N, C-alpha and C positions, 0 to 999 in steps of 0.2 A: 468438344466442349465448354461455352463459357461461363464463367459463374458470373453470379447475379454481385457480390463485395469484390474488395481489392486489399482489403484488410479485416484480418482478424484477432480478437481481441478478447481475451479469457481471464477470469480471476482465478487465483491459485487455491486456497483454505476452501474446502464446500463446495467448488465447483471443479478444476480440473484434478483435484488431488485426491486418493483412497483418501478413508478412514485413518490409516497407519501413515498419513504423508509420503507416500509413493506413489507412481502411475506406473500405467503401462507403457513401456519404453519400446517395446517394439511397435506397436500400435501408432503411439505418436510418430516415431520414425517415419511409419509407411504416410503417415498423413502430411506430416510435414512437407516431405519431398512432393509429396503430391500438392500443396499447396503452391509450392516452389517453382514445380510445373508451369502451374497457372498464373505465375509473376505476384503471387498475393502477399501480403507483408502479416508476419506473424509478431503480435506484441502482445508480452505476459504482463497483465495489469496486476499488480498486486497493492496492499497496504504494507506489504512488509519491504523491508531494507533491501537493495540491492546487493547485499554481500549472500542473503542468503539464495534468491532467487537464480543468480550465477552458479551458486554448487548445483540446483536441480539440472541445470544444461550448461553442461560444463563444455560438450561439441557442438552445442548449440550458440554461444556466444556471438559469435564472428556471423553468425546467418539471420538471427532476427533481435528485435526491440524491446528491452526490458524496461516498463515504464514503473517505477518504484513509489515509496513513499506517499502512497495515494495519488500521486498523480503529478509529485513535485519534483521529480528527479528523473531523466528520461536514458538511456545507454543504446543508443541505435550500433548494433553491430559491435559493442565490446566500448563504442566510443561518445562520453558524456554528452548529449545535444542537448538539454534543457536541465536546469535547476534552479528553483526556488524555494528559500528557506524562509522559517518563520524571524519574524524581532526579537533581538537579543531581549527587549524589554520588554516585552510580551513572556517571553519564554519566564525569566524571570519572576514575573507576575505570577503565571500560572504554575510555577513550580513550587514557590510559594504558599498559595493556595492550596494549593493539594495536601502538601504535606503538613501543612501545619491548621490549616483549617477543616479539612476534611480528611485526615489522616491516611491518606493514600500516596504511597511510593511509588513511584512515576520512572519511567525507563524514558530516557533521551536518543533519538536517533541521530547523530551526526555524519558528517559526511565522511568521515574518518571510521569512524565505530560506535558502537553504541556504548548508554552510562546509566549503569545499572547504581543506585542508591546504598549506602551501606545497611541498612536498617532490612534489607528485602529479604523476603520469606524463602526460605526452600519451594514450595509452588511455585512463586514468582519466578526465581533461577530454573528451572523447570523450561516454563515455559516463556519466559523471554529471551533464555540461553540459547534456545533451540535458533531462533529467527534472529539471534544476534551473536554466530557463532566468534566473533571478534568483539571484547567488549572491554571495560575497565568499570570495576565498583567504586568508589569515592562519594564524595559529599558533592549534591549536585550545585549545591549554591557556598562560594562564586561556580557560575556556572564554566566549564571549559571552556579552553581556547578552541572554538570549531563551528563551524557551520550546522545549525539543527533543521530538519526536516519535519520532525513532528517528535509530537509527547505520546506515550501510551501508557495505558494502565492496564492494570487487571482487577475486574470488576466482577461480580457475579451477576449472572444475567437479572435474576428480579430485582437488582439493585442499580443495574444501568437506566433506567428511566428516571430516577432522582437525581444520581449524580449528574446526567446530563443536563439537566433542568437546572440544578445549581450553576453548573459551569456557564449554561446558557444564559443564566442572569446576572452571574457576576460579569461576564466579558461584553456582551451586548452585543454581538456581532463581531468582534474584534478578532474572534479566532472561532473556527469552525470543529463543533465538536460532534465527532462519528461514530456512533456503534461500528464495530467491525466483526461482531462476531467473535468465535470463540472465547466468549468470559471478557472483552479487551473495548474498549473506546481508546480511539486516535484524535488529537489534537493539533490540528493543520492550518495554515498561512487562510485568510479568509479567500475565499471562493478557488482555492485550489483543491481540485479532486479528480478521480481518473478522467471525466468529461471534461474537465479544462486542458490537463496532460494529453490526451487523443487528439482533440480539436487543434493544438500545436504539431505533434506530428502530423495531422493530414493535411496542414499547411505546409507545413515543411516538402510536403509529400507530394503536392498540388491536388490534392483531393479533397473529398466533401465527406461528411456523415451518411449521405447514400451510398456512400463505399465500404462504410462499416457495417459488420456485424461482430455484435460483442454476448459473451455469456457471464452470468455473473449470479449472488444465490445472497449477498447482504447489503447493508443499508450501503455502507462505502462503496457499491455497485450501482445504483441509482443513476447518476447521473451520467455514467457509459452507457446505460441500458435506454436512457430518454435520449440519449444522443446519436444512436446507429440508429439506420433504416431496420436493420432486422437485429432484434433484440430475444434473447433468452432468457427468462428466470429458472434459475433448479427446482426442482420440487420441493428440496432441503430449505429452502428459503427462508428469509423470513421478512 
């Protein structure tokens, strides 16, 4: 049987993972090897940092591709093949605005590790600490000597639209502001999203969007769902 697609990309939280942040390993193992038999590339496409995604797939990191940081970083079979980081001046400006004007303590996702502010709440630590097993707590300004992929913050769902509007008004398209589900908002480089990252990978593999099937549930999945010829939004999607 010939499959109509050559690349399958899926989001993690709210799509692939169960509510307890786990997945059916035996079922995935069966499907994964069936896809491999058909020569299909498997892409884990998430807003999360690569470090936590690799922990989910320790037995598969040398066989699949991880598209992390909402498309800003890609690891193909464990080797980085794509990295697009934020402008440092914009990171400084965004962190200052969040902390001083909005009273929000953000997390910085760096190429080396995550960075959390000193005044972080227990709720923030529990949530963000899960996604950044490797992190340090420090003053975010001046910025750490690291390349920053994205800025993330924990915001109650009912406050997300208002915070997004304030950030959009402040930065006028100089930064992309995207709700990513789980009461969080991500700030990324303009034009850098899962769709962009997948486009780079497709070009690398000499394939097109017609060869792609994608699954997602959140606003940060829209770009890849719109890109893929075959796309599926989860029933729990927003």
